[in-house]
N, C-alpha and C positions, 0 to 999 in steps of 0.2 A: 504494500500500500504506500503510495507516495506521501511524503511528509508535508509537501507543499503542492497545492493544485492551482491551476490557472484556467480561467474561463474568459473568453473574449466575447463581449456583446457590443457589436458596432465598434466604436472607438474607446470603449471602456474595458479595462482589464480588471477582473476580479481575482485577487490572489488570496487563497484560503490556507490558513495554518491547519494542518490536517492530522492532529493527534488528540482527538476528542477524549480518549480514555484517560489522558493526563492533563486535561483542560488546556491542551495545546502548549504545554510547557516546552521551552526551547532547549532541545539537546544541541550539542555541538554540530552534529550532522544536519539537523533541521535548520539551524541558523545559517550554515554555509550554503545549503540548498536555497534558502530564501535569498541570501545575498547574491548568489549567481543569477537567480531569476530577476531580481530587481535591476541588476546591471543590464540584462538583456532588454527588459521593458523600458528602461530609461532611454535607450537609443532606438527604440522601435518607432518609426515615423507614423505607424498606423494607430498608435495608442495616444490618446489625449488625456485620459483620466485613469488613475489607478486606485482601486478600492481594496483595502486590506481588511480581512475579517478572519474569524475563527470558525472551525467546524464544531457543531454540537452546541453545548450550553455556555461555553466560555470563549472569550476573545483570546486571551493568552495569560497563563498563570505566572509568567516570568521564566526565569531559568529553571532547569531541571535540577532541583536540590539533591535528589538521590544520586544523579550522575556526577554532580559537582563534588559530592562527598567521596567519590571513588577516584578523584584526580590525584596525581602526584603533586603535592604542594611544596616540594623541596626546591624546584627550579622556578623562582618567582619571575625572572625575566621572560622565560618561555611562556609561562601562564599569561602574563600581562600582554605579551605580543599576540597570542592567540585570541584573547578576549578583545583586544583593540581591533583586530581584523573583523571580528563578528560585529563589533559596534558600528562598523561602516553601514550596517543596515539603517540605523537612525539617520546618519548623514545623507544617505541616498534618498530616503523618504522625504527629508527636509529640503534637499537641494536639487533633486532631479528636475529636468525641465518639463514636468507634467504636474497636473493637479493631483495631489494625493489625499485620499479620504480614508479615515479609519471608521469602519462600520463596527461599532463595539456592541456585539450581540450578548455579552455576558461579562464576567469578571475580567478585569485587566489589572494585573499586579506586576510590580517590579519592572523588569525589562519589557513586559507586555504593555504596561502603562506608558513607559518611555517611548515605545514604538508608536503608540496611538498619539502621544503628544508631538512626536516628530512630524506627523502628517499635517498638511495644510488645514484640514477640516476634520472634525470628529462628529459623527452622528451616532447617538446612543439608543439602545433599547431601554424600555422602562425598568427592566430588571438588572441593568448593568450596574456594576460596582467597581470603583476605582480605588487603588491603594498603592503607595510606594512600596510597602511591605518589607523593605530591606532590613529595617531595624529588628524585625521579628526573628530574623535568622542570623543576626550578628554581622550583617554586611553593610557596606557604605553606599552602594549604588553604581549602576553602569548604564550603558546605552543612551547617555545624554539626558536622562531624566531630570537631573538637577538643573541643567541648562534650560531645557524647555519649560519646566514648571516655574522656574524663577521668572522667565520672560512672560509667561501667561498669567501668573497670579501675583508676581512681586516677591521680593526676597523673604518678607516676614511669613507669609502664608506657605511658601514653598518649604521654608525651614520647619515650620510647624508640622507639615504633612510628612516630611522626612524623619524628623525626630520622634514623632509619635506613631507613625504607621497607621494613622486613622483611615478608616474606610469611608468613602463617600458614596452615598447612593446616587441614583441617576438624577433625581430632582436637585440635590445639592450640587452635583457636578455641573448641571445645566445652569443653576443660579450663579455659580462662580464663573461661568463662561468656558468651562472645559469642554462642554458639548455645544456645538452650534445649533443642533436640532435634536429633538427627542421624540421617539415614536414608540408605539406599542410593539411588543415582540412580533406580533402577527404582521404588522405593517412595515417593519424596519427595512427588510431587504427591498421590497417593492419601492418604497419611498426613496431610499438611498440610491438605487439604481436609476430611478426616474430623474432624480436631481443630477446624478453623475452624467447621464445622457444629455441633459440640458446643457451642462457645462461643456461637454465634449463638442457641442455644436458651435462653440465660441471661437474666437481668433487665437490660434495656438501660439503663434509667435508673440502676440501681445501677452498671453498668459506667462510665457517663459520670462519675458522682461519684467512683468509685474512681480513675479515671484522673486526674481533676482533683487529688485529694488526693496521689496518688503523684507526679505531676509537681511539685506544690508542695513535696513533701518533699525534692526534690533541692537546693533553694536557699532555702527559707523557714525561719523559726524554728519551734520546736515550738508556740508559741502560735498562730502563723498557721495551721499545719496543723490544730490542734485546732479552730479556728474553721471552717475549710473542711470538716473531717470532720463537725462537729456540724450544720452547715447541710445538707450532703448527706444525712446519715443521716435527718434529719427530713423532707427532701423525699422520700426514698424511701418513707417510711412513708405517704405520701399516694397511692401508686400502686396500681393494680389488681394489679400483680405481687406487691407485698408482701401484699396481702389474700389472694391465691391461695396464697402460700407459707405463711401462717399457717393457712389452711384445710387445706392439704395436710399440714402438720405434725400437725394435730389428727386427720386421717383416716389418718395413717401411710401416705401415698403420695407419689410424686414430683410436685413442682409442675409445672404447665404454664404457662410464662411467655409472654405475648403482647405484651410491649413497652409495656404501658399503665401 
């Protein structure tokens, strides 16, 4: 049984963590398989939006604690290098030139939460629960969770959630802004994929430059962001999608973007 599955629906790629018997906990093999798939999808010109979700009742329970306990802990440098390689999953979700959406169908903990936070948008099921979880097992955290949570909630709330390991239910996560949208479990997939398909109809080059500027805005100066925005805006003016939008505006109709 594949640990990661992929389904393409139009210009939307749905990537599913497929280890439901372990609440989709990330083994080393599973993480590397996911990393390889994300690399492929990041450069796939047919894909505009990537949706990440989990099979069964959970999104991702984080790292596989049982497997981690069996690791050789004597070579710290080797361990850190291997973990850092797998943490590229979070960087890819955050930086790839596609819109990334976490469809959080259940519990997201530890690295699972971090992956959801790394995505551009998060859409949750009513039964979803979020927790940093690391403190519960005597760990400090990985997969960029501290980076993303601090930027989404501010340093005080991020520290509280890391130090306490508090579990947030779906309503609280939505109130805090961790979920962009919230749906019943029955409606989650349909509503998420409908939204993803709508986004996929948009101007892809513009999305790429929007994402680059928005990412830069997290830790760059205003002058640096203005440089990035100016370059991206002028690049978008060279696209067929921009020409189509101008023509559609003149003709008072909805533009049909084709990704050019």
